[in-house]
C-alpha positions, 0 to 999 in steps of 0.5 A: 514739692519745692526744695528748700535751699537749705535742704541737707543733701549730703547723707553724712551731715545728717548722720552727724545730727544724729549721731551727736544729739542726746535727744529728740522729740517724738511726736505721736497721736491718740485719736486726734490728739496730739502728744510730744515728748523728748526723748534720749535715743540711738541711731542704728542705719535705719532704726532710733532706738529709745526706751521708758517705761512699761506704763504711761501716756507715752506707750498708750499712745503708741500702743493706738497709733505706732505711726510717729514723727521725730525732729532734732534742732541743733542752734547755731548763732541767734543772727541779730537783723544788723549782722546783715543789714544797715536798713534798721528793720527787724526782718533780717534776724534770724537763728542758724540752725541744723536740724533732722525731722523723720517719720515711721513707725514705732513697734515695742521690742520684745526680743531680750537680745533686741533690747540689750543691743539697743541699751548697750547702743544707748550707753555706748553713745551716752557714756563711750568712755566705758567703765560700766559692766556689758548689759549682756550680763545676768546682774541686769536681767531684771532691769532689762525685763523692766524695761520698755524699749520702742525702735522707730523704723525710719520710713522718710528722713530729711535734714536742713543747715541754714548758716547764711547760704541763702544770703547775698556775698555782702550780706554773708561777709557781713554775718562773718565780721559780726560773729567773729567780733562777737565770738562766742563759743557758738560763733566760732562753730557757725563761722566753721560751718558757714565756710564748709557749707560754700 
């Protein structure tokens, strides 16, 4: 297998992508039919938790085939073709990005305490300022029992980061110059990531 020049080898960067993303796309399959769905999730070590309804297509697919994959893609700047080339060709146009892909098995969480843990982690991620009663209180029992919680056990995980590290020095500096002039907020984030990845 060819190792990509964009592969993220630093596990801390993969963790940062997982922890900063609100949604992932979950890919499922049943009877050779694919199904993908965006899910709100939280990452905890080698597992990912997400929740959903007790009935529905997502649960039906998981019950039928527990093997799944999920992916996250976070965009950096869109790089127009003339940002890195003067030859008037379309080919250099690209999108800078960072992404994570994982595969593994999805299990339905039956243990009430683990459900509380998963939903608490999700709330901590989505509402870090707090301002809600802890989920281990009795007031939540009925709602937690009515909610399906899924645990995605990660078997394999990879990440990619594309921020111009494959460009020649001249083209790299040309892209930096255009991004600095355009100066969108996402361009500023892209420039920072480009400089950190040198």
